[in-house]
C-alpha positions as CSV (number, residue, x, y, z in Angstrom):
1,M,-1.3,18.8,-6.3
2,L,-3.8,16.4,-4.8
3,V,-6.7,15.3,-7.1
4,V,-9.6,13.4,-5.6
5,D,-12.7,12.1,-7.5
6,I,-14.1,9.2,-5.7
7,E,-17.3,7.3,-4.9
8,K,-17.9,4.9,-2.0
9,R,-21.0,3.3,-0.5
10,L,-20.9,2.5,3.2
11,G,-24.2,0.9,4.1
12,D,-26.9,3.4,3.4
13,F,-24.4,6.3,3.2
14,E,-22.9,7.2,-0.2
15,I,-19.8,9.3,-0.6
16,K,-19.4,11.1,-3.9
17,I,-16.6,13.7,-3.6
18,A,-14.4,15.5,-6.1
19,F,-11.9,18.3,-5.4
20,E,-8.4,19.5,-6.2
21,S,-6.0,20.7,-3.5
22,R,-3.4,23.2,-4.5
23,G,-3.1,25.0,-1.2
24,N,-0.7,24.4,1.7
25,V,-3.4,23.3,4.2
26,T,-6.6,22.0,2.8
27,A,-9.4,21.7,5.4
28,L,-12.1,19.1,5.1
29,F,-14.8,20.7,7.2
30,G,-18.3,19.5,8.1
31,N,-20.5,18.0,10.7
32,S,-19.9,14.5,12.1
33,G,-21.0,11.9,9.6
34,S,-20.3,14.1,6.5
35,G,-17.7,11.8,5.1
36,K,-14.5,13.6,6.2
37,T,-12.7,10.7,7.8
38,S,-13.8,8.2,5.2
39,T,-12.3,10.5,2.5
40,V,-8.9,10.8,4.2
41,N,-8.9,7.0,4.7
42,M,-9.4,6.6,1.0
43,I,-6.6,9.1,0.2
44,A,-4.3,7.2,2.7
45,G,-5.1,3.8,1.1
46,L,-6.8,2.4,4.2
47,V,-10.1,2.1,2.4
48,A,-10.6,1.5,-1.3
49,P,-13.2,3.6,-3.2
50,D,-15.7,1.8,-5.3
51,R,-15.0,4.0,-8.3
52,G,-12.9,7.0,-9.1
53,R,-9.4,8.3,-9.1
54,I,-6.8,9.7,-6.6
55,A,-3.6,11.3,-7.8
56,L,-0.8,13.1,-5.9
57,D,1.4,15.2,-8.1
58,D,2.6,12.9,-10.9
59,S,1.6,9.7,-9.1
60,V,-1.7,7.9,-9.5
61,L,-2.6,6.4,-6.1
62,F,-6.0,4.9,-7.2
63,D,-7.8,4.5,-10.5
64,S,-10.7,2.1,-10.7
65,T,-10.7,2.2,-14.5
66,A,-6.9,1.5,-14.8
67,R,-7.1,-0.9,-11.9
68,V,-4.5,0.9,-9.9
69,D,-4.7,0.7,-6.1
70,L,-1.3,1.6,-4.6
71,P,-0.8,0.0,-1.1
72,A,-0.8,2.5,1.8
73,H,2.8,1.9,2.6
74,R,3.8,2.9,-0.9
75,R,1.9,6.1,-1.0
76,H,4.4,8.1,1.1
77,I,1.6,9.7,3.0
78,G,1.8,10.6,6.7
79,Y,-1.3,10.1,8.8
80,V,-2.0,11.6,12.3
81,F,-5.0,10.1,14.0
82,Q,-7.2,11.7,16.7
83,E,-5.6,9.8,19.5
84,G,-2.0,9.7,18.2
85,R,-1.8,5.8,18.3
86,L,1.6,5.7,19.9
87,F,3.0,2.4,21.1
88,P,2.7,2.5,24.9
89,H,5.6,-0.1,25.5
90,L,8.1,2.0,23.4
91,S,9.9,5.1,24.3
92,V,9.2,8.3,22.5
93,A,12.5,7.9,20.6
94,A,11.4,4.4,19.5
95,N,8.0,5.6,18.5
96,L,9.5,8.4,16.4
97,D,11.9,6.0,14.7
98,Y,9.1,3.5,13.8
99,G,7.8,5.5,10.8
100,R,11.3,5.8,9.4
101,R,12.0,2.1,9.8
102,M,8.7,1.0,8.3
103,S,9.4,3.3,5.3
104,G,12.8,1.7,4.8
105,L,14.6,5.0,5.2
106,P,18.2,5.4,6.4
107,R,18.8,7.1,9.6
108,D,19.3,10.9,9.2
109,D,20.3,12.5,12.5
110,V,20.2,16.0,10.9
111,E,16.6,15.5,9.8
112,S,15.6,14.0,13.1
113,R,17.0,17.0,15.0
114,R,15.2,19.4,12.7
115,V,11.9,17.6,13.5
116,F,12.6,17.5,17.2
117,D,13.3,21.2,17.2
118,L,10.3,22.1,15.1
119,L,8.0,20.3,17.5
120,D,10.0,20.9,20.7
121,I,10.1,17.2,21.6
122,G,13.8,16.5,22.0
123,H,13.5,16.5,25.8
124,L,10.8,13.8,25.7
125,L,12.8,11.1,23.9
126,D,13.4,8.9,26.9
127,R,9.8,9.0,28.2
128,R,7.0,6.5,27.5
129,P,3.7,7.8,26.0
130,G,1.9,7.2,29.3
131,K,4.1,9.9,30.9
132,L,3.2,12.6,28.3
133,S,0.4,15.1,28.3
134,G,-2.2,14.9,25.5
135,G,-0.5,17.8,23.6
136,E,2.9,16.1,23.9
137,R,1.6,12.8,22.6
138,Q,0.1,14.5,19.5
139,R,3.3,16.4,18.8
140,V,5.2,13.1,19.0
141,A,2.6,11.6,16.6
142,V,3.2,14.4,14.2
143,G,6.9,13.9,14.5
144,R,6.6,10.2,13.7
145,A,4.6,11.0,10.6
146,L,7.2,13.7,9.5
147,L,10.1,11.3,9.9
148,M,8.5,9.1,7.2
149,R,9.4,12.0,4.8
150,P,5.8,12.1,3.4
151,R,4.7,13.9,0.3
152,L,1.4,14.7,2.0
153,L,0.3,14.8,5.7
154,L,-3.2,13.8,6.7
155,L,-4.5,15.1,10.1
156,D,-7.8,13.6,11.2
157,E,-9.2,15.7,14.0
158,P,-5.8,15.8,15.7
159,L,-7.0,18.0,18.5
160,A,-10.3,16.3,19.1
161,S,-9.2,14.4,22.2
162,L,-7.5,17.4,23.9
163,D,-9.0,20.0,26.3
164,L,-8.9,23.7,25.5
165,A,-5.6,24.3,27.2
166,R,-3.8,21.5,25.3
167,K,-5.4,22.6,22.0
168,R,-3.9,26.1,22.6
169,E,-0.6,24.4,23.4
170,I,-0.3,22.4,20.2
171,M,-1.8,24.7,17.6
172,P,1.3,27.0,17.4
173,Y,3.4,24.0,16.5
174,L,1.0,23.0,13.7
175,V,1.1,26.5,12.3
176,R,4.9,26.5,12.5
177,L,4.8,23.2,10.6
178,R,2.7,24.8,7.9
179,D,4.9,27.8,7.6
180,E,8.4,26.3,7.9
181,T,8.0,23.0,6.0
182,R,5.5,23.9,3.2
183,L,4.4,20.2,3.4
184,P,1.0,19.9,1.8
185,M,-1.6,18.9,4.5
186,V,-5.2,17.8,4.6
187,Y,-6.7,18.8,7.9
188,V,-10.0,17.3,9.1
189,S,-12.1,19.1,11.7
190,H,-15.7,20.3,12.4
191,H,-14.5,23.3,14.5
192,P,-14.4,26.6,12.6
193,G,-12.1,28.3,15.1
194,E,-9.5,25.5,14.9
195,L,-9.4,25.6,11.1
196,R,-9.3,29.4,11.0
197,S,-5.9,29.2,12.6
198,I,-4.3,26.9,10.0
199,A,-6.3,26.4,6.9
200,T,-5.5,28.0,3.5
201,T,-8.3,26.3,1.6
202,V,-11.7,25.0,3.0
203,I,-13.7,22.2,1.5
204,Q,-17.1,21.9,3.1
205,L,-18.6,18.5,3.1
206,D,-22.3,17.7,3.7
207,G,-23.9,14.3,3.5
208,G,-21.0,12.7,1.6
209,R,-20.9,15.5,-1.0
210,V,-18.8,18.7,-1.5
211,G,-21.0,21.6,-0.6
212,E,-18.6,24.6,-1.2
213,I,-14.9,25.2,-1.8
214,G,-13.3,28.5,-0.8
215,G,-11.2,30.3,1.8
216,I,-11.6,30.8,5.5
217,E,-14.7,33.0,4.8
218,L,-16.6,29.7,4.6
219,L,-15.8,29.3,8.3
220,D,-17.2,32.7,9.1
221,R,-20.5,31.6,7.5
222,A,-20.5,28.4,9.6
223,D,-20.1,30.4,12.8
224,R,-23.2,32.5,11.8
225,D,-25.2,29.4,11.0
226,T,-24.7,28.1,14.6
227,L,-25.8,31.3,16.3
């Protein structure tokens, strides 16, 4: 279970967010500027809250009162960014192996093959990122995060840089990841249709605050509000 109760001031914008995530895929949903990315950055350890607490299962990641702030590399959290952030000078195989090496994990060919098969990226290993489609790059980015053997996977607008065809290409792989691995995920997006395909719990953010918490019915209401 992920427990988040944090406060952070960023210039004139103040984030004050509290929620518990028990579902398989928790969606952080809201308009641009609602605090979604800042929240996942604090969960990941890339930004420190001013006050509050973050805990994952039995591990405290951040606690301002107890003065705990676990470094990002010790949180065992995978992070997939909007643009993938693959190293252009490395092959797909080397990019995939980067997360494992940075986490100090031994090579596990069985686990690697499982991830390659899950995301259908085994045939891409010898290529460079510049020779991949946008959907292929994001699948490789997801694979790199999985090979870190994370306890939690953060996906920050992972389809935002893709056109409609590429979004339709990659979404079945993300749904398969949800269903076959049971890895807890926090998925950031402001597109109701995208989240409807994968989310199990929806947390709606508005102006740095939690508006509502519920199921995908919150996304139906968001669709009506835009008509």
